[in-house]
A tleap script that builds the chain and sets N, CA, C and O, in Angstrom:
source leaprc.protein.ff14SB
mol = sequence {
  NMET SER ASP GLU ALA LEU GLU ALA ILE HIE
  ASN ALA GLU ARG ILE VAL TRP VAL ALA GLY
  TRP ARG LEU GLN GLU ASP ARG VAL LEU ARG
  GLN LEU ALA SER THR ARG GLY LEU ALA SER
  ALA ARG LEU GLU PRO ARG SER GLU VAL ILE
  GLN LEU VAL THR TYR ASP GLY GLU HIE LEU
  GLY HIE VAL ARG ARG GLU VAL SER ARG GLU
  PRO GLU GLU ARG TRP VAL ALA VAL LEU LYS
  ILE GLN GLY ARG ALA VAL GLY SER PHE THR
  SER ALA LEU ALA ALA ALA GLU ALA LEU ALA
  ARG ALA CYS GLY LYS GLU ILE THR GLU ARG
  CCYS
}
set mol.1.N position { -22.653 -43.610 -40.708 }
set mol.1.CA position { -21.423 -43.553 -41.445 }
set mol.1.C position { -20.604 -44.109 -41.969 }
set mol.1.O position { -19.714 -43.259 -41.958 }
set mol.2.N position { -20.188 -44.989 -42.474 }
set mol.2.CA position { -19.271 -46.238 -42.761 }
set mol.2.C position { -17.550 -45.331 -43.147 }
set mol.2.O position { -17.358 -44.297 -43.787 }
set mol.3.N position { -16.410 -46.383 -42.342 }
set mol.3.CA position { -15.104 -45.220 -42.402 }
set mol.3.C position { -14.774 -45.323 -43.436 }
set mol.3.O position { -14.146 -44.286 -43.651 }
set mol.4.N position { -14.764 -45.795 -44.132 }
set mol.4.CA position { -14.739 -44.928 -45.877 }
set mol.4.C position { -15.563 -44.138 -46.086 }
set mol.4.O position { -14.791 -43.285 -46.525 }
set mol.5.N position { -16.588 -43.639 -46.154 }
set mol.5.CA position { -17.657 -42.213 -45.938 }
set mol.5.C position { -16.681 -41.681 -44.995 }
set mol.5.O position { -15.530 -41.506 -45.395 }
set mol.6.N position { -16.897 -41.491 -44.173 }
set mol.6.CA position { -15.652 -40.979 -43.014 }
set mol.6.C position { -13.757 -40.814 -43.597 }
set mol.6.O position { -12.982 -39.881 -43.391 }
set mol.7.N position { -13.619 -41.604 -44.052 }
set mol.7.CA position { -11.709 -41.076 -44.767 }
set mol.7.C position { -12.628 -39.772 -45.763 }
set mol.7.O position { -12.445 -38.588 -45.481 }
set mol.8.N position { -13.398 -40.095 -46.678 }
set mol.8.CA position { -12.895 -39.546 -47.686 }
set mol.8.C position { -14.051 -37.759 -47.244 }
set mol.8.O position { -14.323 -36.806 -47.974 }
set mol.9.N position { -14.234 -37.901 -46.507 }
set mol.9.CA position { -15.160 -36.466 -46.211 }
set mol.9.C position { -13.694 -35.596 -45.078 }
set mol.9.O position { -13.447 -34.391 -45.037 }
set mol.10.N position { -12.842 -36.942 -44.158 }
set mol.10.CA position { -11.713 -36.272 -43.950 }
set mol.10.C position { -10.732 -35.982 -45.034 }
set mol.10.O position { -9.907 -35.126 -44.716 }
set mol.11.N position { -10.594 -36.538 -46.383 }
set mol.11.CA position { -9.731 -35.971 -47.216 }
set mol.11.C position { -10.017 -35.373 -48.139 }
set mol.11.O position { -9.159 -34.861 -48.859 }
set mol.12.N position { -11.692 -35.247 -48.434 }
set mol.12.CA position { -11.746 -33.498 -48.797 }
set mol.12.C position { -11.466 -32.849 -47.890 }
set mol.12.O position { -10.255 -32.674 -48.032 }
set mol.13.N position { -11.635 -32.575 -47.411 }
set mol.13.CA position { -12.066 -31.706 -45.900 }
set mol.13.C position { -10.377 -30.973 -46.185 }
set mol.13.O position { -10.024 -29.911 -46.697 }
set mol.14.N position { -9.540 -32.245 -45.514 }
set mol.14.CA position { -7.123 -31.536 -46.209 }
set mol.14.C position { -7.723 -31.086 -47.418 }
set mol.14.O position { -8.179 -29.965 -47.190 }
set mol.15.N position { -7.940 -31.423 -48.593 }
set mol.15.CA position { -8.126 -30.465 -50.093 }
set mol.15.C position { -8.065 -29.196 -49.819 }
set mol.15.O position { -7.265 -28.261 -49.815 }
set mol.16.N position { -9.083 -29.428 -49.604 }
set mol.16.CA position { -10.134 -27.859 -49.010 }
set mol.16.C position { -9.148 -26.588 -48.002 }
set mol.16.O position { -9.136 -25.359 -47.931 }
set mol.17.N position { -8.426 -27.694 -47.362 }
set mol.17.CA position { -7.945 -26.897 -46.638 }
set mol.17.C position { -6.234 -26.357 -47.882 }
set mol.17.O position { -6.045 -25.269 -48.427 }
set mol.18.N position { -5.676 -27.138 -47.908 }
set mol.18.CA position { -4.920 -27.040 -48.792 }
set mol.18.C position { -4.844 -25.926 -49.994 }
set mol.18.O position { -4.236 -24.856 -49.974 }
set mol.19.N position { -5.453 -26.359 -50.802 }
set mol.19.CA position { -6.429 -25.251 -52.381 }
set mol.19.C position { -6.346 -23.483 -50.926 }
set mol.19.O position { -5.632 -22.506 -51.151 }
set mol.20.N position { -7.261 -23.620 -49.636 }
set mol.20.CA position { -6.971 -22.281 -49.519 }
set mol.20.C position { -6.329 -21.621 -48.543 }
set mol.20.O position { -6.640 -20.608 -47.915 }
set mol.21.N position { -4.765 -22.798 -48.468 }
set mol.21.CA position { -3.567 -21.948 -47.291 }
set mol.21.C position { -2.666 -22.022 -49.623 }
set mol.21.O position { -2.082 -21.028 -50.056 }
set mol.22.N position { -2.785 -22.892 -50.225 }
set mol.22.CA position { -2.313 -22.302 -52.103 }
set mol.22.C position { -2.598 -21.049 -52.115 }
set mol.22.O position { -1.755 -20.154 -52.067 }
set mol.23.N position { -4.059 -20.860 -52.192 }
set mol.23.CA position { -4.180 -19.024 -53.053 }
set mol.23.C position { -3.946 -18.004 -51.622 }
set mol.23.O position { -3.785 -16.817 -51.903 }
set mol.24.N position { -3.910 -18.379 -50.010 }
set mol.24.CA position { -3.536 -16.773 -49.342 }
set mol.24.C position { -2.533 -16.687 -49.942 }
set mol.24.O position { -2.319 -15.727 -50.683 }
set mol.25.N position { -1.337 -18.055 -49.700 }
set mol.25.CA position { 0.077 -17.678 -49.984 }
set mol.25.C position { -0.128 -17.209 -51.208 }
set mol.25.O position { -0.181 -15.984 -51.097 }
set mol.26.N position { -0.272 -17.522 -52.316 }
set mol.26.CA position { -0.673 -16.599 -53.524 }
set mol.26.C position { -0.987 -15.168 -53.563 }
set mol.26.O position { -0.665 -14.302 -54.376 }
set mol.27.N position { -1.690 -15.123 -52.496 }
set mol.27.CA position { -1.759 -13.327 -52.544 }
set mol.27.C position { -0.949 -12.714 -52.519 }
set mol.27.O position { -0.485 -11.745 -53.119 }
set mol.28.N position { -0.577 -13.832 -51.116 }
set mol.28.CA position { 0.511 -12.526 -50.287 }
set mol.28.C position { 1.755 -12.545 -50.913 }
set mol.28.O position { 2.382 -11.492 -50.801 }
set mol.29.N position { 2.515 -13.809 -51.797 }
set mol.29.CA position { 3.216 -13.314 -52.288 }
set mol.29.C position { 2.959 -12.282 -54.013 }
set mol.29.O position { 3.876 -11.839 -54.705 }
set mol.30.N position { 2.092 -12.208 -54.176 }
set mol.30.CA position { 2.455 -10.664 -55.367 }
set mol.30.C position { 2.134 -10.097 -54.493 }
set mol.30.O position { 2.340 -9.260 -55.371 }
set mol.31.N position { 1.749 -9.518 -53.415 }
set mol.31.CA position { 1.954 -8.754 -52.732 }
set mol.31.C position { 3.575 -8.126 -51.907 }
set mol.31.O position { 3.923 -6.987 -51.598 }
set mol.32.N position { 4.094 -9.142 -51.802 }
set mol.32.CA position { 5.707 -8.369 -51.475 }
set mol.32.C position { 6.586 -8.747 -52.750 }
set mol.32.O position { 7.801 -8.551 -52.777 }
set mol.33.N position { 5.726 -9.417 -54.008 }
set mol.33.CA position { 7.036 -9.879 -55.087 }
set mol.33.C position { 7.193 -8.012 -55.997 }
set mol.33.O position { 6.876 -8.156 -57.178 }
set mol.34.N position { 7.541 -6.635 -55.711 }
set mol.34.CA position { 7.900 -5.916 -55.654 }
set mol.34.C position { 9.226 -4.700 -54.668 }
set mol.34.O position { 10.052 -3.807 -54.857 }
set mol.35.N position { 8.372 -5.832 -53.241 }
set mol.35.CA position { 9.269 -6.402 -52.052 }
set mol.35.C position { 11.138 -5.890 -52.659 }
set mol.35.O position { 11.493 -6.343 -53.748 }
set mol.36.N position { 11.940 -5.161 -52.018 }
set mol.36.CA position { 13.325 -5.196 -52.349 }
set mol.36.C position { 13.384 -5.086 -51.083 }
set mol.36.O position { 12.725 -4.350 -50.349 }
set mol.37.N position { 14.885 -6.479 -50.611 }
set mol.37.CA position { 15.577 -6.121 -48.676 }
set mol.37.C position { 14.496 -7.684 -48.734 }
set mol.37.O position { 13.951 -8.548 -49.420 }
set mol.38.N position { 14.684 -7.310 -47.836 }
set mol.38.CA position { 13.879 -8.847 -46.327 }
set mol.38.C position { 12.266 -7.550 -46.359 }
set mol.38.O position { 11.910 -6.374 -46.435 }
set mol.39.N position { 11.822 -9.025 -46.227 }
set mol.39.CA position { 10.077 -8.422 -46.334 }
set mol.39.C position { 9.582 -9.768 -45.695 }
set mol.39.O position { 10.155 -10.852 -45.801 }
set mol.40.N position { 8.348 -9.498 -44.973 }
set mol.40.CA position { 7.311 -10.561 -44.535 }
set mol.40.C position { 5.921 -9.401 -44.882 }
set mol.40.O position { 5.849 -8.236 -45.272 }
set mol.41.N position { 5.020 -10.385 -44.522 }
set mol.41.CA position { 3.503 -10.844 -44.548 }
set mol.41.C position { 2.413 -11.581 -44.001 }
set mol.41.O position { 2.090 -12.601 -44.611 }
set mol.42.N position { 1.710 -11.234 -42.859 }
set mol.42.CA position { 0.897 -12.278 -42.260 }
set mol.42.C position { -0.017 -13.394 -43.756 }
set mol.42.O position { -0.513 -13.827 -44.797 }
set mol.43.N position { 0.096 -13.345 -43.457 }
set mol.43.CA position { -0.506 -15.334 -44.604 }
set mol.43.C position { -2.343 -14.830 -43.768 }
set mol.43.O position { -3.182 -14.709 -44.661 }
set mol.44.N position { -2.601 -14.715 -43.131 }
set mol.44.CA position { -3.890 -14.055 -42.733 }
set mol.44.C position { -3.837 -12.832 -42.778 }
set mol.44.O position { -2.918 -12.233 -42.219 }
set mol.45.N position { -4.836 -12.177 -43.470 }
set mol.45.CA position { -4.254 -10.683 -42.914 }
set mol.45.C position { -4.971 -10.282 -41.433 }
set mol.45.O position { -4.547 -9.161 -41.151 }
set mol.46.N position { -6.006 -10.818 -40.248 }
set mol.46.CA position { -6.768 -10.743 -39.466 }
set mol.46.C position { -5.036 -11.571 -37.559 }
set mol.46.O position { -4.729 -11.730 -36.378 }
set mol.47.N position { -4.818 -11.654 -38.665 }
set mol.47.CA position { -3.793 -12.573 -37.393 }
set mol.47.C position { -2.464 -12.618 -38.136 }
set mol.47.O position { -2.267 -12.844 -39.330 }
set mol.48.N position { -0.940 -12.150 -36.424 }
set mol.48.CA position { 0.117 -11.555 -37.251 }
set mol.48.C position { 0.653 -13.665 -37.218 }
set mol.48.O position { 1.605 -13.848 -37.976 }
set mol.49.N position { 0.268 -14.727 -36.651 }
set mol.49.CA position { 1.138 -15.935 -36.452 }
set mol.49.C position { 1.712 -16.715 -37.435 }
set mol.49.O position { 2.756 -17.339 -37.244 }
set mol.50.N position { 0.899 -16.723 -38.816 }
set mol.50.CA position { 2.186 -16.864 -39.683 }
set mol.50.C position { 2.308 -15.408 -40.436 }
set mol.50.O position { 1.532 -14.504 -40.127 }
set mol.51.N position { 3.025 -15.278 -41.147 }
set mol.51.CA position { 3.617 -14.642 -41.739 }
set mol.51.C position { 4.595 -15.145 -43.549 }
set mol.51.O position { 5.707 -15.613 -43.794 }
set mol.52.N position { 4.325 -15.047 -43.745 }
set mol.52.CA position { 5.688 -15.263 -45.177 }
set mol.52.C position { 7.023 -14.692 -45.701 }
set mol.52.O position { 6.923 -13.837 -46.581 }
set mol.53.N position { 7.961 -14.956 -45.386 }
set mol.53.CA position { 9.180 -14.281 -45.645 }
set mol.53.C position { 9.799 -14.118 -47.322 }
set mol.53.O position { 9.934 -15.155 -47.972 }
set mol.54.N position { 10.069 -13.103 -47.803 }
set mol.54.CA position { 10.635 -12.458 -48.751 }
set mol.54.C position { 11.821 -12.203 -48.621 }
set mol.54.O position { 12.295 -11.725 -47.590 }
set mol.55.N position { 12.581 -12.533 -49.819 }
set mol.55.CA position { 14.005 -11.540 -49.739 }
set mol.55.C position { 14.442 -10.637 -51.439 }
set mol.55.O position { 15.024 -11.115 -52.412 }
set mol.56.N position { 14.049 -9.642 -51.300 }
set mol.56.CA position { 13.454 -9.159 -53.146 }
set mol.56.C position { 12.739 -9.879 -54.039 }
set mol.56.O position { 12.855 -10.433 -55.132 }
set mol.57.N position { 11.797 -9.626 -53.001 }
set mol.57.CA position { 9.960 -10.841 -54.151 }
set mol.57.C position { 10.875 -12.139 -54.177 }
set mol.57.O position { 10.436 -13.028 -54.906 }
set mol.58.N position { 12.136 -12.430 -53.477 }
set mol.58.CA position { 11.775 -14.595 -53.735 }
set mol.58.C position { 11.134 -15.095 -52.807 }
set mol.58.O position { 11.816 -14.606 -51.907 }
set mol.59.N position { 10.711 -15.419 -52.513 }
set mol.59.CA position { 9.593 -16.584 -51.597 }
set mol.59.C position { 11.229 -17.659 -50.909 }
set mol.59.O position { 11.918 -18.461 -51.539 }
set mol.60.N position { 11.364 -17.172 -49.339 }
set mol.60.CA position { 12.748 -17.657 -48.808 }
set mol.60.C position { 11.231 -18.472 -48.045 }
set mol.60.O position { 11.309 -19.483 -48.743 }
set mol.61.N position { 10.488 -18.630 -47.520 }
set mol.61.CA position { 9.660 -19.434 -46.194 }
set mol.61.C position { 8.522 -18.583 -45.259 }
set mol.61.O position { 7.604 -17.801 -45.508 }
set mol.62.N position { 8.879 -18.948 -44.527 }
set mol.62.CA position { 7.333 -18.236 -43.249 }
set mol.62.C position { 8.006 -18.609 -41.920 }
set mol.62.O position { 8.756 -19.552 -41.667 }
set mol.63.N position { 7.491 -17.514 -41.051 }
set mol.63.CA position { 7.946 -17.296 -39.625 }
set mol.63.C position { 6.401 -17.515 -39.159 }
set mol.63.O position { 5.438 -17.077 -39.789 }
set mol.64.N position { 6.343 -18.074 -38.258 }
set mol.64.CA position { 4.561 -18.702 -37.196 }
set mol.64.C position { 5.855 -18.536 -35.672 }
set mol.64.O position { 7.044 -18.627 -35.366 }
set mol.65.N position { 4.241 -18.188 -35.069 }
set mol.65.CA position { 4.577 -17.805 -33.765 }
set mol.65.C position { 4.254 -19.244 -33.148 }
set mol.65.O position { 3.091 -19.647 -33.138 }
set mol.66.N position { 5.402 -20.084 -32.586 }
set mol.66.CA position { 5.581 -21.006 -31.508 }
set mol.66.C position { 4.646 -21.104 -30.142 }
set mol.66.O position { 4.506 -19.925 -29.814 }
set mol.67.N position { 3.952 -21.911 -29.205 }
set mol.67.CA position { 2.788 -21.799 -28.266 }
set mol.67.C position { 4.801 -22.658 -27.680 }
set mol.67.O position { 5.871 -23.210 -27.938 }
set mol.68.N position { 3.672 -21.947 -26.626 }
set mol.68.CA position { 5.321 -21.095 -25.622 }
set mol.68.C position { 4.612 -21.421 -24.430 }
set mol.68.O position { 3.401 -21.236 -24.305 }
set mol.69.N position { 5.239 -21.830 -23.685 }
set mol.69.CA position { 5.258 -22.305 -21.779 }
set mol.69.C position { 6.387 -21.324 -21.369 }
set mol.69.O position { 6.733 -21.445 -20.194 }
set mol.70.N position { 7.054 -20.346 -22.118 }
set mol.70.CA position { 8.246 -19.222 -21.827 }
set mol.70.C position { 7.697 -18.524 -21.674 }
set mol.70.O position { 6.650 -18.538 -22.321 }
set mol.71.N position { 7.941 -17.289 -20.666 }
set mol.71.CA position { 7.093 -15.883 -21.057 }
set mol.71.C position { 7.403 -14.989 -21.941 }
set mol.71.O position { 6.934 -13.858 -21.817 }
set mol.72.N position { 8.117 -15.253 -22.843 }
set mol.72.CA position { 8.643 -14.476 -23.873 }
set mol.72.C position { 8.020 -15.877 -24.792 }
set mol.72.O position { 7.965 -17.098 -24.649 }
set mol.73.N position { 7.577 -14.771 -25.873 }
set mol.73.CA position { 6.887 -15.686 -27.657 }
set mol.73.C position { 8.424 -16.248 -28.253 }
set mol.73.O position { 9.632 -16.030 -28.162 }
set mol.74.N position { 7.678 -16.908 -28.755 }
set mol.74.CA position { 8.832 -17.288 -29.345 }
set mol.74.C position { 8.744 -17.923 -30.936 }
set mol.74.O position { 7.772 -18.632 -30.675 }
set mol.75.N position { 8.912 -18.112 -31.864 }
set mol.75.CA position { 8.889 -17.528 -33.398 }
set mol.75.C position { 10.010 -18.371 -34.261 }
set mol.75.O position { 11.173 -17.979 -34.354 }
set mol.76.N position { 9.539 -19.537 -34.863 }
set mol.76.CA position { 9.780 -20.368 -35.745 }
set mol.76.C position { 10.388 -20.255 -37.192 }
set mol.76.O position { 9.712 -19.604 -37.988 }
set mol.77.N position { 11.506 -20.767 -37.621 }
set mol.77.CA position { 11.448 -19.785 -38.498 }
set mol.77.C position { 11.408 -21.387 -39.604 }
set mol.77.O position { 12.181 -22.309 -39.345 }
set mol.78.N position { 10.444 -21.473 -40.746 }
set mol.78.CA position { 11.031 -22.314 -41.508 }
set mol.78.C position { 11.293 -22.361 -43.523 }
set mol.78.O position { 10.566 -21.905 -44.405 }
set mol.79.N position { 11.955 -22.735 -43.573 }
set mol.79.CA position { 12.676 -23.504 -45.330 }
set mol.79.C position { 11.535 -23.121 -46.095 }
set mol.79.O position { 10.469 -23.248 -45.491 }
set mol.80.N position { 11.471 -22.695 -47.239 }
set mol.80.CA position { 10.547 -23.059 -48.180 }
set mol.80.C position { 10.660 -24.343 -49.027 }
set mol.80.O position { 9.644 -24.756 -49.587 }
set mol.81.N position { 11.595 -24.870 -49.130 }
set mol.81.CA position { 11.716 -25.718 -50.034 }
set mol.81.C position { 11.794 -26.848 -48.957 }
set mol.81.O position { 10.771 -27.489 -48.719 }
set mol.82.N position { 13.020 -27.141 -48.257 }
set mol.82.CA position { 12.352 -28.066 -47.185 }
set mol.82.C position { 11.943 -28.501 -46.804 }
set mol.82.O position { 11.685 -29.705 -46.795 }
set mol.83.N position { 11.466 -27.001 -45.859 }
set mol.83.CA position { 9.966 -27.162 -44.876 }
set mol.83.C position { 10.679 -27.471 -43.572 }
set mol.83.O position { 9.924 -27.866 -42.684 }
set mol.84.N position { 11.873 -27.385 -43.280 }
set mol.84.CA position { 12.750 -28.061 -41.987 }
set mol.84.C position { 12.991 -25.947 -41.135 }
set mol.84.O position { 13.371 -24.811 -41.420 }
set mol.85.N position { 12.598 -26.521 -40.392 }
set mol.85.CA position { 12.846 -25.521 -38.868 }
set mol.85.C position { 14.440 -24.772 -39.151 }
set mol.85.O position { 15.327 -25.552 -39.498 }
set mol.86.N position { 14.743 -23.535 -39.032 }
set mol.86.CA position { 15.762 -23.329 -38.808 }
set mol.86.C position { 16.305 -22.992 -37.972 }
set mol.86.O position { 17.506 -23.082 -37.718 }
set mol.87.N position { 14.922 -22.253 -37.051 }
set mol.87.CA position { 15.479 -22.667 -35.573 }
set mol.87.C position { 14.145 -21.054 -34.889 }
set mol.87.O position { 13.711 -20.058 -35.468 }
set mol.88.N position { 13.964 -21.573 -33.544 }
set mol.88.CA position { 12.874 -20.952 -32.541 }
set mol.88.C position { 13.889 -19.313 -32.183 }
set mol.88.O position { 15.047 -19.210 -31.779 }
set mol.89.N position { 13.017 -18.379 -32.486 }
set mol.89.CA position { 13.965 -17.192 -31.987 }
set mol.89.C position { 12.677 -16.511 -31.088 }
set mol.89.O position { 11.572 -16.970 -30.800 }
set mol.90.N position { 13.298 -15.275 -30.797 }
set mol.90.CA position { 12.320 -13.958 -29.921 }
set mol.90.C position { 11.376 -12.737 -30.887 }
set mol.90.O position { 10.656 -11.925 -30.306 }
set mol.91.N position { 11.454 -12.750 -31.776 }
set mol.91.CA position { 10.748 -12.679 -32.156 }
set mol.91.C position { 10.388 -12.386 -33.670 }
set mol.91.O position { 11.493 -12.018 -34.067 }
set mol.92.N position { 9.450 -12.304 -34.901 }
set mol.92.CA position { 8.682 -12.351 -36.087 }
set mol.92.C position { 9.902 -12.115 -37.371 }
set mol.92.O position { 10.001 -12.705 -38.447 }
set mol.93.N position { 11.080 -10.600 -36.555 }
set mol.93.CA position { 11.756 -10.741 -37.173 }
set mol.93.C position { 13.447 -10.991 -37.331 }
set mol.93.O position { 14.157 -10.885 -38.332 }
set mol.94.N position { 13.795 -11.370 -35.915 }
set mol.94.CA position { 14.779 -12.572 -35.510 }
set mol.94.C position { 14.875 -13.678 -36.478 }
set mol.94.O position { 15.965 -13.858 -37.021 }
set mol.95.N position { 13.651 -14.620 -36.835 }
set mol.95.CA position { 13.329 -15.551 -37.545 }
set mol.95.C position { 13.081 -14.759 -39.031 }
set mol.95.O position { 13.626 -15.375 -39.948 }
set mol.96.N position { 12.690 -14.074 -39.270 }
set mol.96.CA position { 13.364 -13.624 -40.901 }
set mol.96.C position { 14.266 -13.655 -40.926 }
set mol.96.O position { 14.783 -14.524 -41.629 }
set mol.97.N position { 15.218 -12.608 -40.076 }
set mol.97.CA position { 16.635 -12.720 -40.630 }
set mol.97.C position { 17.355 -13.115 -40.666 }
set mol.97.O position { 18.332 -12.729 -41.308 }
set mol.98.N position { 17.223 -14.967 -39.426 }
set mol.98.CA position { 17.532 -15.796 -39.857 }
set mol.98.C position { 17.113 -17.237 -40.471 }
set mol.98.O position { 17.411 -18.389 -40.153 }
set mol.99.N position { 16.342 -16.714 -41.429 }
set mol.99.CA position { 15.734 -17.759 -42.591 }
set mol.99.C position { 16.217 -17.356 -44.089 }
set mol.99.O position { 16.215 -17.980 -45.150 }
set mol.100.N position { 16.715 -15.786 -43.652 }
set mol.100.CA position { 17.036 -15.266 -44.816 }
set mol.100.C position { 18.748 -15.376 -44.465 }
set mol.100.O position { 19.456 -15.815 -45.371 }
set mol.101.N position { 19.034 -15.202 -43.893 }
set mol.101.CA position { 21.406 -16.238 -43.706 }
set mol.101.C position { 20.539 -17.177 -44.024 }
set mol.101.O position { 19.533 -16.602 -44.441 }
set mol.102.N position { 20.371 -18.542 -44.051 }
set mol.102.CA position { 20.172 -19.563 -43.498 }
set mol.102.C position { 19.974 -19.883 -46.024 }
set mol.102.O position { 20.268 -20.789 -46.804 }
set mol.103.N position { 19.514 -18.864 -46.108 }
set mol.103.CA position { 19.168 -19.260 -47.406 }
set mol.103.C position { 20.627 -18.642 -48.316 }
set mol.103.O position { 20.757 -19.044 -49.472 }
set mol.104.N position { 21.752 -17.604 -47.700 }
set mol.104.CA position { 22.460 -17.306 -48.281 }
set mol.104.C position { 21.842 -15.570 -48.611 }
set mol.104.O position { 22.277 -15.245 -49.716 }
set mol.105.N position { 21.037 -14.488 -48.024 }
set mol.105.CA position { 21.045 -13.626 -48.025 }
set mol.105.C position { 21.767 -12.766 -47.281 }
set mol.105.O position { 22.237 -13.070 -46.185 }
set mol.106.N position { 21.942 -11.253 -48.022 }
set mol.106.CA position { 23.033 -10.665 -47.331 }
set mol.106.C position { 21.935 -9.409 -46.672 }
set mol.106.O position { 21.550 -8.491 -47.395 }
set mol.107.N position { 21.516 -9.527 -45.226 }
set mol.107.CA position { 20.557 -8.617 -44.609 }
set mol.107.C position { 21.194 -7.459 -44.815 }
set mol.107.O position { 22.290 -7.040 -44.445 }
set mol.108.N position { 19.814 -6.740 -45.857 }
set mol.108.CA position { 20.598 -4.981 -46.029 }
set mol.108.C position { 18.663 -4.315 -45.359 }
set mol.108.O position { 19.096 -3.175 -45.187 }
set mol.109.N position { 18.247 -4.279 -45.241 }
set mol.109.CA position { 17.216 -3.823 -45.750 }
set mol.109.C position { 15.558 -3.928 -44.399 }
set mol.109.O position { 14.477 -3.955 -44.987 }
set mol.110.N position { 15.512 -3.957 -43.479 }
set mol.110.CA position { 14.679 -4.546 -42.705 }
set mol.110.C position { 13.665 -4.820 -43.200 }
set mol.110.O position { 13.652 -4.699 -44.425 }
set mol.111.N position { 11.779 -5.521 -42.218 }
set mol.111.CA position { 10.975 -6.128 -42.851 }
set mol.111.C position { 10.420 -4.368 -43.126 }
set mol.111.O position { 9.437 -4.133 -43.828 }
savepdb mol mol.pdb
quit
């Protein structure tokens, strides 16, 4: 198979992967649309590794479990708009709260 054909296949695989991610994200955001305060839900129902975070139904970004060599687990909070990490935290809840604060939200209710 030529290099051009392989490149076309890889591009098609990336397109399918991104489309699948968007469909999952839309499903979870519909689920969180009517929530009040800070809320999160798994992007993939069978895994907690990536969770979308909302505040009063507004999508703020996501938190993801980081592979770490440290004895405690680490979670990274990532802003939706800029795609930049807010920081690394010891729990998904701490990461979600940091994400909310970075978006100027006052945390009154917990996930």
